[in-house]
PDB file as gemmi writes it, atoms N, CA and C in Angstrom:
CRYST1    1.000    1.000    1.000  90.00  90.00  90.00 P 1                      
ATOM      1  N   MET A   1     -25.782  25.325 -36.437  1.00  0.00           N  
ATOM      2  CA  MET A   1     -25.649  24.426 -37.560  1.00  0.00           C  
ATOM      3  C   MET A   1     -24.922  23.144 -37.144  1.00  0.00           C  
ATOM      4  N   ARG A   2     -23.861  23.301 -36.345  1.00  0.00           N  
ATOM      5  CA  ARG A   2     -23.114  22.112 -35.930  1.00  0.00           C  
ATOM      6  C   ARG A   2     -23.952  21.205 -35.038  1.00  0.00           C  
ATOM      7  N   THR A   3     -24.842  21.805 -34.228  1.00  0.00           N  
ATOM      8  CA  THR A   3     -25.696  20.999 -33.358  1.00  0.00           C  
ATOM      9  C   THR A   3     -26.650  20.154 -34.180  1.00  0.00           C  
ATOM     10  N   ILE A   4     -27.183  20.712 -35.231  1.00  0.00           N  
ATOM     11  CA  ILE A   4     -28.097  19.956 -36.100  1.00  0.00           C  
ATOM     12  C   ILE A   4     -27.367  18.787 -36.748  1.00  0.00           C  
ATOM     13  N   ILE A   5     -26.158  19.031 -37.209  1.00  0.00           N  
ATOM     14  CA  ILE A   5     -25.370  17.961 -37.831  1.00  0.00           C  
ATOM     15  C   ILE A   5     -24.996  16.911 -36.795  1.00  0.00           C  
ATOM     16  N   SER A   6     -24.596  17.342 -35.609  1.00  0.00           N  
ATOM     17  CA  SER A   6     -24.201  16.372 -34.586  1.00  0.00           C  
ATOM     18  C   SER A   6     -25.383  15.531 -34.120  1.00  0.00           C  
ATOM     19  N   GLU A   7     -26.587  16.110 -34.080  1.00  0.00           N  
ATOM     20  CA  GLU A   7     -27.764  15.318 -33.707  1.00  0.00           C  
ATOM     21  C   GLU A   7     -28.093  14.272 -34.767  1.00  0.00           C  
ATOM     22  N   LYS A   8     -27.801  14.576 -36.017  1.00  0.00           N  
ATOM     23  CA  LYS A   8     -28.031  13.592 -37.088  1.00  0.00           C  
ATOM     24  C   LYS A   8     -27.036  12.437 -36.973  1.00  0.00           C  
ATOM     25  N   LEU A   9     -25.778  12.753 -36.652  1.00  0.00           N  
ATOM     26  CA  LEU A   9     -24.747  11.720 -36.582  1.00  0.00           C  
ATOM     27  C   LEU A   9     -24.768  10.957 -35.255  1.00  0.00           C  
ATOM     28  N   TYR A  10     -25.041  11.667 -34.192  1.00  0.00           N  
ATOM     29  CA  TYR A  10     -25.047  11.059 -32.860  1.00  0.00           C  
ATOM     30  C   TYR A  10     -26.260  11.583 -32.110  1.00  0.00           C  
ATOM     31  N   PRO A  11     -27.392  10.896 -32.171  1.00  0.00           N  
ATOM     32  CA  PRO A  11     -28.640  11.422 -31.590  1.00  0.00           C  
ATOM     33  C   PRO A  11     -28.618  11.428 -30.056  1.00  0.00           C  
ATOM     34  N   VAL A  12     -28.460  12.605 -29.483  1.00  0.00           N  
ATOM     35  CA  VAL A  12     -28.404  12.758 -28.031  1.00  0.00           C  
ATOM     36  C   VAL A  12     -29.673  13.415 -27.496  1.00  0.00           C  
ATOM     37  N   LYS A  13     -30.395  14.113 -28.314  1.00  0.00           N  
ATOM     38  CA  LYS A  13     -31.609  14.850 -27.941  1.00  0.00           C  
ATOM     39  C   LYS A  13     -31.280  16.024 -27.006  1.00  0.00           C  
ATOM     40  N   TYR A  14     -30.424  16.929 -27.495  1.00  0.00           N  
ATOM     41  CA  TYR A  14     -30.128  18.152 -26.755  1.00  0.00           C  
ATOM     42  C   TYR A  14     -31.383  18.989 -26.641  1.00  0.00           C  
ATOM     43  N   ASP A  15     -31.546  19.655 -25.508  1.00  0.00           N  
ATOM     44  CA  ASP A  15     -32.660  20.576 -25.344  1.00  0.00           C  
ATOM     45  C   ASP A  15     -32.149  21.974 -25.686  1.00  0.00           C  
ATOM     46  N   ILE A  16     -32.275  22.337 -26.945  1.00  0.00           N  
ATOM     47  CA  ILE A  16     -31.730  23.590 -27.440  1.00  0.00           C  
ATOM     48  C   ILE A  16     -32.392  24.788 -26.760  1.00  0.00           C  
ATOM     49  N   SER A  17     -33.665  24.676 -26.429  1.00  0.00           N  
ATOM     50  CA  SER A  17     -34.354  25.808 -25.808  1.00  0.00           C  
ATOM     51  C   SER A  17     -33.747  26.155 -24.451  1.00  0.00           C  
ATOM     52  N   LYS A  18     -33.317  25.145 -23.694  1.00  0.00           N  
ATOM     53  CA  LYS A  18     -32.661  25.391 -22.409  1.00  0.00           C  
ATOM     54  C   LYS A  18     -31.357  26.150 -22.602  1.00  0.00           C  
ATOM     55  N   ILE A  19     -30.589  25.724 -23.587  1.00  0.00           N  
ATOM     56  CA  ILE A  19     -29.297  26.347 -23.850  1.00  0.00           C  
ATOM     57  C   ILE A  19     -29.483  27.800 -24.292  1.00  0.00           C  
ATOM     58  N   VAL A  20     -30.433  28.024 -25.195  1.00  0.00           N  
ATOM     59  CA  VAL A  20     -30.679  29.379 -25.692  1.00  0.00           C  
ATOM     60  C   VAL A  20     -31.183  30.278 -24.573  1.00  0.00           C  
ATOM     61  N   PHE A  21     -32.127  29.798 -23.769  1.00  0.00           N  
ATOM     62  CA  PHE A  21     -32.659  30.607 -22.677  1.00  0.00           C  
ATOM     63  C   PHE A  21     -31.576  30.901 -21.637  1.00  0.00           C  
ATOM     64  N   GLY A  22     -30.742  29.918 -21.325  1.00  0.00           N  
ATOM     65  CA  GLY A  22     -29.643  30.138 -20.391  1.00  0.00           C  
ATOM     66  C   GLY A  22     -28.666  31.180 -20.902  1.00  0.00           C  
ATOM     67  N   ASN A  23     -28.362  31.146 -22.203  1.00  0.00           N  
ATOM     68  CA  ASN A  23     -27.471  32.150 -22.784  1.00  0.00           C  
ATOM     69  C   ASN A  23     -28.093  33.537 -22.749  1.00  0.00           C  
ATOM     70  N   ILE A  24     -29.389  33.615 -23.003  1.00  0.00           N  
ATOM     71  CA  ILE A  24     -30.069  34.918 -22.943  1.00  0.00           C  
ATOM     72  C   ILE A  24     -30.013  35.484 -21.528  1.00  0.00           C  
ATOM     73  N   VAL A  25     -30.221  34.635 -20.531  1.00  0.00           N  
ATOM     74  CA  VAL A  25     -30.154  35.086 -19.132  1.00  0.00           C  
ATOM     75  C   VAL A  25     -28.754  35.579 -18.804  1.00  0.00           C  
ATOM     76  N   MET A  26     -27.735  34.834 -19.218  1.00  0.00           N  
ATOM     77  CA  MET A  26     -26.354  35.246 -18.923  1.00  0.00           C  
ATOM     78  C   MET A  26     -25.978  36.550 -19.618  1.00  0.00           C  
ATOM     79  N   VAL A  27     -26.414  36.727 -20.862  1.00  0.00           N  
ATOM     80  CA  VAL A  27     -26.129  37.977 -21.571  1.00  0.00           C  
ATOM     81  C   VAL A  27     -26.860  39.136 -20.909  1.00  0.00           C  
ATOM     82  N   ALA A  28     -28.105  38.926 -20.491  1.00  0.00           N  
ATOM     83  CA  ALA A  28     -28.863  39.984 -19.823  1.00  0.00           C  
ATOM     84  C   ALA A  28     -28.185  40.396 -18.517  1.00  0.00           C  
ATOM     85  N   VAL A  29     -27.735  39.432 -17.736  1.00  0.00           N  
ATOM     86  CA  VAL A  29     -27.045  39.740 -16.478  1.00  0.00           C  
ATOM     87  C   VAL A  29     -25.732  40.473 -16.755  1.00  0.00           C  
ATOM     88  N   ALA A  30     -25.015  40.049 -17.784  1.00  0.00           N  
ATOM     89  CA  ALA A  30     -23.759  40.721 -18.133  1.00  0.00           C  
ATOM     90  C   ALA A  30     -24.006  42.156 -18.580  1.00  0.00           C  
ATOM     91  N   LEU A  31     -25.053  42.377 -19.362  1.00  0.00           N  
ATOM     92  CA  LEU A  31     -25.373  43.737 -19.799  1.00  0.00           C  
ATOM     93  C   LEU A  31     -25.790  44.616 -18.631  1.00  0.00           C  
ATOM     94  N   ILE A  32     -26.584  44.076 -17.725  1.00  0.00           N  
ATOM     95  CA  ILE A  32     -26.991  44.840 -16.540  1.00  0.00           C  
ATOM     96  C   ILE A  32     -25.762  45.175 -15.694  1.00  0.00           C  
ATOM     97  N   GLY A  33     -24.889  44.208 -15.505  1.00  0.00           N  
ATOM     98  CA  GLY A  33     -23.687  44.449 -14.721  1.00  0.00           C  
ATOM     99  C   GLY A  33     -22.734  45.432 -15.370  1.00  0.00           C  
ATOM    100  N   THR A  34     -22.753  45.503 -16.690  1.00  0.00           N  
ATOM    101  CA  THR A  34     -21.845  46.399 -17.397  1.00  0.00           C  
ATOM    102  C   THR A  34     -22.361  47.831 -17.431  1.00  0.00           C  
ATOM    103  N   PHE A  35     -23.642  48.010 -17.689  1.00  0.00           N  
ATOM    104  CA  PHE A  35     -24.142  49.348 -17.964  1.00  0.00           C  
ATOM    105  C   PHE A  35     -24.910  49.998 -16.825  1.00  0.00           C  
ATOM    106  N   ARG A  36     -25.224  49.314 -15.767  1.00  0.00           N  
ATOM    107  CA  ARG A  36     -25.902  49.927 -14.627  1.00  0.00           C  
ATOM    108  C   ARG A  36     -24.868  50.505 -13.675  1.00  0.00           C  
ATOM    109  N   ARG A  37     -25.192  51.632 -13.091  1.00  0.00           N  
ATOM    110  CA  ARG A  37     -24.244  52.284 -12.196  1.00  0.00           C  
ATOM    111  C   ARG A  37     -24.278  51.693 -10.783  1.00  0.00           C  
ATOM    112  N   GLY A  38     -25.430  51.296 -10.317  1.00  0.00           N  
ATOM    113  CA  GLY A  38     -25.547  50.830  -8.948  1.00  0.00           C  
ATOM    114  C   GLY A  38     -25.031  49.406  -8.764  1.00  0.00           C  
ATOM    115  N   MET A  39     -24.232  49.221  -7.740  1.00  0.00           N  
ATOM    116  CA  MET A  39     -23.690  47.894  -7.447  1.00  0.00           C  
ATOM    117  C   MET A  39     -24.787  46.960  -6.943  1.00  0.00           C  
ATOM    118  N   THR A  40     -25.765  47.492  -6.243  1.00  0.00           N  
ATOM    119  CA  THR A  40     -26.843  46.673  -5.706  1.00  0.00           C  
ATOM    120  C   THR A  40     -27.642  46.011  -6.817  1.00  0.00           C  
ATOM    121  N   VAL A  41     -27.945  46.776  -7.855  1.00  0.00           N  
ATOM    122  CA  VAL A  41     -28.708  46.232  -8.979  1.00  0.00           C  
ATOM    123  C   VAL A  41     -27.899  45.136  -9.681  1.00  0.00           C  
ATOM    124  N   SER A  42     -26.608  45.353  -9.831  1.00  0.00           N  
ATOM    125  CA  SER A  42     -25.758  44.345 -10.478  1.00  0.00           C  
ATOM    126  C   SER A  42     -25.707  43.054  -9.677  1.00  0.00           C  
ATOM    127  N   ILE A  43     -25.568  43.176  -8.373  1.00  0.00           N  
ATOM    128  CA  ILE A  43     -25.498  41.991  -7.516  1.00  0.00           C  
ATOM    129  C   ILE A  43     -26.839  41.258  -7.505  1.00  0.00           C  
ATOM    130  N   LEU A  44     -27.935  41.996  -7.428  1.00  0.00           N  
ATOM    131  CA  LEU A  44     -29.257  41.368  -7.441  1.00  0.00           C  
ATOM    132  C   LEU A  44     -29.536  40.675  -8.769  1.00  0.00           C  
ATOM    133  N   SER A  45     -29.144  41.308  -9.872  1.00  0.00           N  
ATOM    134  CA  SER A  45     -29.367  40.668 -11.172  1.00  0.00           C  
ATOM    135  C   SER A  45     -28.512  39.414 -11.309  1.00  0.00           C  
ATOM    136  N   ALA A  46     -27.296  39.435 -10.780  1.00  0.00           N  
ATOM    137  CA  ALA A  46     -26.448  38.242 -10.821  1.00  0.00           C  
ATOM    138  C   ALA A  46     -27.054  37.118  -9.985  1.00  0.00           C  
ATOM    139  N   ALA A  47     -27.586  37.454  -8.808  1.00  0.00           N  
ATOM    140  CA  ALA A  47     -28.214  36.442  -7.957  1.00  0.00           C  
ATOM    141  C   ALA A  47     -29.450  35.852  -8.622  1.00  0.00           C  
ATOM    142  N   VAL A  48     -30.255  36.702  -9.227  1.00  0.00           N  
ATOM    143  CA  VAL A  48     -31.448  36.215  -9.929  1.00  0.00           C  
ATOM    144  C   VAL A  48     -31.031  35.360 -11.125  1.00  0.00           C  
ATOM    145  N   GLY A  49     -30.001  35.779 -11.834  1.00  0.00           N  
ATOM    146  CA  GLY A  49     -29.503  35.003 -12.971  1.00  0.00           C  
ATOM    147  C   GLY A  49     -29.024  33.620 -12.553  1.00  0.00           C  
ATOM    148  N   ILE A  50     -28.299  33.548 -11.458  1.00  0.00           N  
ATOM    149  CA  ILE A  50     -27.820  32.255 -10.955  1.00  0.00           C  
ATOM    150  C   ILE A  50     -29.000  31.373 -10.566  1.00  0.00           C  
ATOM    151  N   LEU A  51     -29.981  31.948  -9.888  1.00  0.00           N  
ATOM    152  CA  LEU A  51     -31.159  31.160  -9.499  1.00  0.00           C  
ATOM    153  C   LEU A  51     -31.934  30.650 -10.715  1.00  0.00           C  
ATOM    154  N   VAL A  52     -32.050  31.480 -11.746  1.00  0.00           N  
ATOM    155  CA  VAL A  52     -32.754  31.052 -12.957  1.00  0.00           C  
ATOM    156  C   VAL A  52     -32.000  29.916 -13.642  1.00  0.00           C  
ATOM    157  N   ILE A  53     -30.685  30.032 -13.724  1.00  0.00           N  
ATOM    158  CA  ILE A  53     -29.877  28.979 -14.347  1.00  0.00           C  
ATOM    159  C   ILE A  53     -29.965  27.688 -13.533  1.00  0.00           C  
ATOM    160  N   LEU A  54     -29.901  27.796 -12.204  1.00  0.00           N  
ATOM    161  CA  LEU A  54     -30.027  26.600 -11.368  1.00  0.00           C  
ATOM    162  C   LEU A  54     -31.402  25.962 -11.516  1.00  0.00           C  
ATOM    163  N   TRP A  55     -32.455  26.775 -11.604  1.00  0.00           N  
ATOM    164  CA  TRP A  55     -33.799  26.240 -11.815  1.00  0.00           C  
ATOM    165  C   TRP A  55     -33.918  25.590 -13.188  1.00  0.00           C  
ATOM    166  N   LEU A  56     -33.288  26.199 -14.178  1.00  0.00           N  
ATOM    167  CA  LEU A  56     -33.345  25.686 -15.539  1.00  0.00           C  
ATOM    168  C   LEU A  56     -32.679  24.312 -15.634  1.00  0.00           C  
ATOM    169  N   TYR A  57     -31.579  24.149 -14.921  1.00  0.00           N  
ATOM    170  CA  TYR A  57     -30.832  22.897 -14.956  1.00  0.00           C  
ATOM    171  C   TYR A  57     -30.951  22.138 -13.637  1.00  0.00           C  
ATOM    172  N   LYS A  58     -32.136  22.161 -13.026  1.00  0.00           N  
ATOM    173  CA  LYS A  58     -32.303  21.542 -11.706  1.00  0.00           C  
ATOM    174  C   LYS A  58     -32.060  20.038 -11.713  1.00  0.00           C  
ATOM    175  N   ARG A  59     -32.419  19.352 -12.779  1.00  0.00           N  
ATOM    176  CA  ARG A  59     -32.188  17.909 -12.848  1.00  0.00           C  
ATOM    177  C   ARG A  59     -30.690  17.603 -12.852  1.00  0.00           C  
ATOM    178  N   GLU A  60     -29.924  18.378 -13.611  1.00  0.00           N  
ATOM    179  CA  GLU A  60     -28.483  18.163 -13.666  1.00  0.00           C  
ATOM    180  C   GLU A  60     -27.818  18.516 -12.343  1.00  0.00           C  
ATOM    181  N   VAL A  61     -28.300  19.571 -11.690  1.00  0.00           N  
ATOM    182  CA  VAL A  61     -27.734  19.966 -10.397  1.00  0.00           C  
ATOM    183  C   VAL A  61     -28.015  18.895  -9.353  1.00  0.00           C  
ATOM    184  N   LYS A  62     -29.228  18.345  -9.352  1.00  0.00           N  
ATOM    185  CA  LYS A  62     -29.557  17.277  -8.401  1.00  0.00           C  
ATOM    186  C   LYS A  62     -28.681  16.052  -8.618  1.00  0.00           C  
ATOM    187  N   SER A  63     -28.463  15.687  -9.870  1.00  0.00           N  
ATOM    188  CA  SER A  63     -27.621  14.516 -10.130  1.00  0.00           C  
ATOM    189  C   SER A  63     -26.173  14.785  -9.749  1.00  0.00           C  
ATOM    190  N   LEU A  64     -25.713  16.021  -9.910  1.00  0.00           N  
ATOM    191  CA  LEU A  64     -24.355  16.368  -9.504  1.00  0.00           C  
ATOM    192  C   LEU A  64     -24.188  16.240  -7.998  1.00  0.00           C  
ATOM    193  N   PHE A  65     -25.175  16.742  -7.229  1.00  0.00           N  
ATOM    194  CA  PHE A  65     -25.091  16.637  -5.777  1.00  0.00           C  
ATOM    195  C   PHE A  65     -25.206  15.194  -5.302  1.00  0.00           C  
ATOM    196  N   SER A  66     -26.050  14.396  -5.928  1.00  0.00           N  
ATOM    197  CA  SER A  66     -26.159  13.001  -5.516  1.00  0.00           C  
ATOM    198  C   SER A  66     -24.884  12.238  -5.848  1.00  0.00           C  
ATOM    199  N   LEU A  67     -24.266  12.552  -6.971  1.00  0.00           N  
ATOM    200  CA  LEU A  67     -23.007  11.911  -7.342  1.00  0.00           C  
ATOM    201  C   LEU A  67     -21.896  12.301  -6.373  1.00  0.00           C  
ATOM    202  N   SER A  68     -21.827  13.584  -6.012  1.00  0.00           N  
ATOM    203  CA  SER A  68     -20.790  14.013  -5.075  1.00  0.00           C  
ATOM    204  C   SER A  68     -21.035  13.431  -3.689  1.00  0.00           C  
ATOM    205  N   LYS A  69     -22.298  13.264  -3.303  1.00  0.00           N  
ATOM    206  CA  LYS A  69     -22.613  12.658  -2.010  1.00  0.00           C  
ATOM    207  C   LYS A  69     -22.174  11.200  -1.979  1.00  0.00           C  
ATOM    208  N   LEU A  70     -22.420  10.469  -3.076  1.00  0.00           N  
ATOM    209  CA  LEU A  70     -21.995   9.084  -3.130  1.00  0.00           C  
ATOM    210  C   LEU A  70     -20.486   8.942  -3.093  1.00  0.00           C  
ATOM    211  N   SER A  71     -19.774   9.791  -3.810  1.00  0.00           N  
ATOM    212  CA  SER A  71     -18.315   9.706  -3.805  1.00  0.00           C  
ATOM    213  C   SER A  71     -17.758  10.098  -2.433  1.00  0.00           C  
ATOM    214  N   PHE A  72     -18.395  11.048  -1.742  1.00  0.00           N  
ATOM    215  CA  PHE A  72     -17.960  11.414  -0.386  1.00  0.00           C  
ATOM    216  C   PHE A  72     -18.169  10.252   0.568  1.00  0.00           C  
ATOM    217  N   LEU A  73     -19.319   9.593   0.472  1.00  0.00           N  
ATOM    218  CA  LEU A  73     -19.578   8.441   1.335  1.00  0.00           C  
ATOM    219  C   LEU A  73     -18.620   7.305   1.051  1.00  0.00           C  
ATOM    220  N   ARG A  74     -18.263   7.123  -0.217  1.00  0.00           N  
ATOM    221  CA  ARG A  74     -17.310   6.080  -0.581  1.00  0.00           C  
ATOM    222  C   ARG A  74     -15.926   6.383   0.008  1.00  0.00           C  
ATOM    223  N   LEU A  75     -15.529   7.647   0.010  1.00  0.00           N  
ATOM    224  CA  LEU A  75     -14.253   8.029   0.593  1.00  0.00           C  
ATOM    225  C   LEU A  75     -14.279   7.853   2.107  1.00  0.00           C  
ATOM    226  N   LYS A  76     -15.413   8.104   2.722  1.00  0.00           N  
ATOM    227  CA  LYS A  76     -15.545   7.990   4.159  1.00  0.00           C  
ATOM    228  C   LYS A  76     -15.428   6.541   4.617  1.00  0.00           C  
ATOM    229  N   VAL A  77     -15.920   5.602   3.791  1.00  0.00           N  
ATOM    230  CA  VAL A  77     -15.886   4.193   4.135  1.00  0.00           C  
ATOM    231  C   VAL A  77     -14.474   3.636   4.030  1.00  0.00           C  
ATOM    232  N   GLU A  78     -13.722   4.123   3.071  1.00  0.00           N  
ATOM    233  CA  GLU A  78     -12.361   3.599   2.858  1.00  0.00           C  
ATOM    234  C   GLU A  78     -11.446   3.997   3.912  1.00  0.00           C  
TER     235      GLU A  78                                                      
END                                                                             
């Protein structure tokens, strides 16, 4: 409800489907890690969950790495 109101007041164009899908992936990984007995299955589900989240937000991850690369180069020049 707050997201709908905030989009009316300050139009940012949030991608709600990305947020919902990311939350579903995180809850699924948490449930698998909580209720499965095998450590291997928990670790594999966590790795798959991280990869799915990184794929889901690949544009943001790329911009984060390019920003950190630029700031590192700026520090190197100084």
